[in-house]
N, C-alpha and C positions, 0 to 999 in steps of 0.2 A: 504494500500500500504506500503510495506517495502522497505528499502534501505540499501545497504551495502557500501555506499560511505564513504570515510575518512573525518573526521571533518576538517574544515578550521581553521587555526591559525589566530584568530582575535585580539589577545592580544595587538598588536601594532597599532591598528586603532585609529585615532584621532576622537573623537566624538564631536558633537555640544553641547555646554553648553548654557542653556537658563535661563532667569529669570522667575519669577512667571507669567508674562504676555505672555510668550512664545517667547520673543525676544531673538535673538542670542547675547550672550555676550562673546563668546570665544570658546575655544576647550580644550580638555584634552584627554589623552590616555585612552583607554578602561580600562586598568589595574588600572588606578588611579581612574576612575569613579566607578568601581565596588569595593566596600569596603569603599567608602567615601560618605555617604548619604548627605553630605553638597553640593555635586556637582549635580545640576539638569541637566540631559542630555536629549536630544530630542529622541523620539521613535515614530515609526509609528506602528499601529495595523490595520489589516483589518479582519473583521468578514465576512466570506464567507458563504452564505446561499444557499441551493438548493430550487427548486420549492415547495417542501413540507414544507419548513421552518426549516429544520434541519441545524445545523451549523457544518461546517467542523472544526475539531480540530486536532492538531498535537501532537504526543507524542514526547517530547523532548529526544534527544539522551542521553545515559548514560555518555558521556564525557562533557556535558554542565556544566559550572561553576555555573549556577543558576538553581535550580529546575530540576536536571536531572531525566529523566524517567516519568515525570508528563505530563498530558494532558494540553494543552495551547491553546491560541488564534490561529485562523486559520493561520494567518501570522503576524509576528512581528519582528521588528528589529530596530537597532540604526540608527540615522541620522548621516552620516559621515560628518566631518568638511568640509564646503564649499558646501554641498549638500542641495537642497531644500527639503521640506516635500514631495512634489509631486514626485520628482526624487527618493527619498528614498522609497516611496511606490511602484513605478514602479519596482525598483531594487529588493525589497524584494518579491513582488509577483512573479517575474520571477525566482529569485534564489531559493526561498523556495518551490514553488509548480508549477512552469513552466507556469504561466498564464501571458498573456500580458494585460496591462491596457485597451486597446481598446476593448478587448473581454469581460472584466469583468465589465467595467463602474462603478468603485467605487464612492461612494458619501460620503462626509464628514458628520460625525454624531456629534462629540463633542471632546473636549480636556479637560484633567484633569491631576493633579499631583498625581502620585502613589509613596508613600514613604514606606520604611521599614528600618530595621537596617543595611542593606547591601548597598542599593543604593536608589537614587531618580530619577524618570523618569517623564518627561512631555510627555504625550501620546496623539498623534493625532489619533483618531479612525475613520475608514472608514467602509462602508458596501458595499458588492457587491454580486451579484448572479451568480452562475455558477454550472453546473453539472459536470465539468471537460471536458476532462480527465486532470489529474494532473501528474506532473513529478517532483519528489523530486530530486533536482540536487546537493545539497551541503553537504550532510552527517550530517546535523544538526537535522534531523527528523527521528525517527524510524518508525513511522506509521502515516497515515492519515485516519480519519474516520468521517463520518457524524453522529452527535448526535442529536436526537430529543430533543426538549425542555424539555419534561417530563423525559428523561434519564439524562439530565444535572441537572435538579432540584433534582432528586433522589440522585445524587452523590455529590451535594454541601456539603462541610464540611467533606467529607469522607477521604480527603487526596489524591484523585485521580487527582485533578486539582492543578495547580499552584495557590497560593494566588492571583497573579495578574489577572489570568483569572477569578477567582471567583468575584473579585472586578469589572472587566470589564463586566462580565455577568450581575451583578446587575445593573450597569449603563445602559447597553444595554436594559434590561427589562424596567427600568424606562423611558428611552428615548422613546422607542417604545410605551409604555402605554400613555405617554404624547402626542406623535404625533397622536395616535388614538383618544384621547379625545379632540384634538384641542388646547391644551395648549402649 
């Protein structure tokens, strides 16, 4: 699915700052968080899977300030100051792919800190299943596509994906393997 929508200006959003335990400790503007890896800000991700086990990925728009044009997690976004994790998840699912939470029934998988030279995020990851239809609403995404696990595996390390998605996918595989083995 392609979109021709204009990108949103989000540089003036106040984001939720958290500590290593995931507790809210304040807020800071997005433009301050991006570029300062000392500020750990809250983010939600949702991996969306179809009945065949393929994962929906989004190709980030060319205007994005982080990893433009790369394939990324199905849905992901910042937690706005004063917003709960659950509210941020509902908002991001609706904004990015036009899915309402009741229809998707996301379940929490895990939380982790993702750090790089540019930013630090505390990521709350959820999983849901849906066949669509999807509606890209805000111009942040150039394309949506389901990727079979073997396709993802084949492209890991090639530069096709964001480093954050590659980290997320490894965690997801480990989590699912542990769940299947009973640990």
